[in-house]
C-alpha positions in Angstrom: -34.1 -4.5 1.1 -30.3 -4.0 1.3 -30.4 -2.1 -2.1 -33.1 0.2 -0.6 -30.8 0.8 2.4 -28.0 1.9 0.0 -30.2 4.1 -2.2 -32.8 5.4 0.3 -31.3 5.1 3.8 -29.5 8.5 3.8 -32.5 10.3 2.4 -34.5 8.9 5.3 -32.1 10.3 7.8 -30.4 7.0 8.6 -26.7 6.3 8.6 -25.8 3.2 6.6 -22.8 1.1 7.6 -21.5 -2.3 6.4 -19.5 -4.8 8.6 -17.4 -7.7 7.5 -14.3 -9.7 8.4 -11.6 -10.1 5.8 -9.2 -12.9 5.6 -7.5 -15.0 6.8 -4.3 -13.5 5.2 -1.2 -15.6 5.4 2.4 -14.6 6.1 3.6 -15.8 2.7 4.7 -14.0 -0.4 1.7 -12.3 -2.1 1.7 -11.9 -5.9 1.3 -8.4 -7.3 3.0 -5.6 -9.2 5.6 -3.3 -7.8 7.8 -0.4 -9.0 11.2 -1.8 -9.9 14.1 -0.8 -12.3 13.6 -2.2 -15.8 15.1 -5.6 -16.1 15.2 -6.1 -12.3 11.8 -7.5 -11.2 10.9 -8.0 -7.6 11.8 -11.6 -6.5 10.1 -13.6 -3.8 11.6 -16.6 -2.1 10.5 -20.0 -3.2 10.8 -21.3 0.3 9.0 -19.7 3.2 7.6 -20.4 6.7 3.9 -20.0 7.5 4.0 -17.9 10.6 0.2 -17.7 11.1 -2.7 -15.7 9.7 -4.5 -12.4 10.4 -8.0 -11.2 9.9 -9.3 -7.7 9.4 -12.5 -6.4 11.2 -14.0 -3.8 8.9 -16.8 -1.2 9.4 -17.5 0.8 6.3 -19.7 3.8 5.6 -20.4 4.0 1.8 -21.9 7.5 1.8 -18.6 9.1 2.7 -16.1 6.2 2.1 -14.7 6.2 5.6 -13.6 2.8 7.0 -12.8 1.6 10.5 -10.5 -1.4 10.7 -8.8 -3.5 13.4 -6.6 -6.5 12.9 -7.0 -9.7 14.9 -5.7 -13.3 14.7 -9.1 -14.7 15.4 -12.7 -13.3 15.1 -14.7 -15.4 17.5 -17.8 -13.8 19.1 -15.7 -12.8 22.1 -13.5 -10.7 19.8 -16.0 -9.5 17.2 -18.9 -8.4 19.3 -17.0 -6.1 21.7 -15.3 -4.5 18.7 -18.5 -3.9 16.8 -20.2 -2.5 19.9 -17.3 -0.2 20.7 -17.1 1.1 17.1 -20.9 1.6 16.8 -20.9 3.5 20.1 -18.4 5.9 18.6 -20.4 6.1 15.4 -23.6 6.9 17.3 -21.9 9.5 19.4 -20.9 11.3 16.2 -24.5 11.4 14.8 -26.9 14.2 15.6 -29.0 13.7 18.6 -32.5 12.6 17.5 -35.1 15.2 18.4 -37.9 14.2 20.8 -40.2 13.9 17.8 -38.0 11.3 16.1 -40.0 8.4 14.7 -39.7 5.6 17.3 -42.6 3.6 16.0 -42.4 -0.1 15.2 -43.4 0.7 11.6 -40.0 2.5 11.1 -38.2 -0.7 12.1 -40.6 -3.2 10.4 -40.2 -1.4 7.1 -36.7 -3.0 6.9 -38.2 -6.5 7.4 -40.7 -6.5 4.6 -40.5 -9.6 2.5 -38.4 -11.6 4.9 -39.5 -15.2 5.4 -38.0 -15.2 8.9 -38.2 -11.7 10.3 -36.4 -10.8 13.5 -38.6 -10.5 16.6 -38.5 -6.9 17.7 -38.6 -6.1 21.4 -41.6 -4.3 22.9 -39.7 -1.0 23.5 -37.7 0.5 20.7 -35.7 3.7 20.4 -35.7 5.9 17.3 -34.0 4.1 14.4 -30.7 5.7 13.6 -28.4 3.2 11.8 -28.8 0.4 9.2 -26.0 -2.2 9.5 -25.4 -4.6 6.7 -23.9 -7.9 7.8 -23.4 -11.4 6.4 -25.6 -14.2 7.8 -23.1 -15.8 10.1 -24.7 -17.5 13.2 -22.6 -15.3 15.5 -24.1 -12.2 14.0 -27.6 -13.4 15.1 -26.7 -14.1 18.7 -29.7 -12.8 20.8 -27.6 -10.7 23.2 -25.8 -9.0 20.3 -29.0 -8.3 18.3 -30.8 -7.0 21.4 -27.8 -4.6 22.0 -28.2 -3.3 18.4 -31.9 -2.8 18.9 -31.4 -0.9 22.2 -29.0 1.5 20.4 -31.2 2.2 17.4 -29.3 -0.1 15.0 -31.2 -2.3 12.5 -29.2 -5.3 11.3 -29.7 -6.3 7.6 -28.4 -9.7 6.8 -27.2 -10.7 3.3 -28.8 -13.9 2.0 -26.9 -17.1 1.4 -24.7 -16.6 -1.6 -25.3 -12.8 -1.4 -22.1 -11.5 0.0 -21.8 -9.3 -3.1 -24.6 -7.2 -1.5 -22.2 -6.1 1.3 -20.1 -3.1 0.1 -17.6 -3.8 2.8 -16.3 -6.6 0.5 -15.3 -3.9 -2.0 -13.3 -1.7 0.4 -11.6 -4.8 1.8 -10.4 -5.7 -1.7 -9.0 -2.2 -2.2 -7.2 -2.3 1.2 -5.9 -5.8 0.6 -4.4 -4.8 -2.8 -2.7 -1.8 -1.3 -1.4 -3.6 1.8 -0.2 -6.9 0.5 0.2 -7.0 -3.3 3.8 -7.8 -4.1 4.8 -8.0 -0.4 6.0 -10.7 1.9 4.8 -10.0 5.4 6.8 -12.0 8.0 4.1 -12.5 10.6 0.5 -11.6 11.4 1.5 -8.5 13.3 3.1 -7.1 10.1 -0.1 -7.9 8.1 -2.2 -6.1 10.7 0.1 -3.1 10.7 0.0 -2.9 6.9 -3.8 -3.0 6.8 -4.2 -0.4 9.5 -1.7 1.9 7.8 -3.4 1.8 4.4 -6.8 2.3 6.0 -5.4 5.5 7.7 -4.2 6.8 4.4 -7.5 5.9 2.7 -9.4 7.9 5.3 -7.3 11.0 4.7 -9.0 11.3 1.3 -11.8 8.7 1.1 -13.9 7.9 -2.0 -17.7 7.6 -1.4 -19.2 4.4 -2.8 -22.5 4.5 -4.7 -24.6 1.4 -5.2 -24.6 0.5 -8.9 -23.7 4.0 -9.9 -24.0 5.2 -13.5 -23.1 1.7 -14.9 -26.3 0.3 -13.4 -28.3 3.2 -14.8 -26.9 2.5 -18.3 -27.7 -1.2 -18.0 -31.2 -0.4 -16.9 -31.7 2.0 -19.9 -30.3 -0.7 -22.2 -32.7 -3.3 -20.8 -35.6 -0.9 -21.3 -34.7 -0.4 -25.0 -35.1 -4.1 -25.7 -38.3 -5.6 -27.0 -39.8 -8.7 -25.6 -40.8 -11.6 -27.9 -43.7 -13.7 -26.8 -43.4 -17.4 -25.9 -40.2 -17.2 -23.9 -37.8 -14.7 -22.2 -36.3 -13.7 -25.5 -36.1 -10.1 -26.6 -34.8 -8.1 -29.5 -33.0 -4.8 -29.7 -35.3 -3.6 -32.5 -39.0 -4.1 -32.8 -40.2 -6.9 -35.2 -42.6 -5.5 -37.7 -45.9 -7.4 -38.0 -46.9 -8.2 -41.6 -50.5 -8.6 -42.5 -52.4 -9.6 -45.6 -49.9 -12.1 -47.1 -51.6 -15.3 -47.9 -54.9 -14.3 -46.5 -58.0 -15.6 -48.2 -56.1 -18.1 -50.3 
């Protein structure tokens, strides 16, 4: 379902966004490479004081690579939900206004619950579906008031399964930002960590890179799998077909 959102969502006229919370990031020396004169490597102190941690709220749009971030020292529902609502309100305002003939049927929403063992109960009145939002399955993301707000604004939440965080492409952009913000650095406090993340996100958005689900590598792997030849009796396969031999020993 989430893979369908990445590969088919835009073609269906839907904006696809991913949300996640990165961290916590500590105010300690972070390993990593840095540009230094030869023979003079960067040195980090072996003694340091832990001055707290920071987290990064992330909203990512794979189709154009743009990311929205905001730092926080905690991500309770009281912090996370208002931020997501505020950012999604801005996102929705930037989308084209749906025409009066836009599909507001339940089928347009239920299409994104096919196969779920515990589908979300949809309200009686639904607006036109406009956004697919990929989230992890934290309990706070399933708070009724929060989910009803999403429905009322045309946003369908898609929750990753347990152990399926790799399905959320926000994880990838967070890794890029973390490497640029903290590798080889020693932030002194959570405020500096937040400033670094927000700064690198601003630079990223100046020339973002779109993310594609699987990309050419997945297509090559698919073609490779299709070139294999199954062998009966188990899940074994061969890269070349095994020729069948007939007539040897028959009739003896």
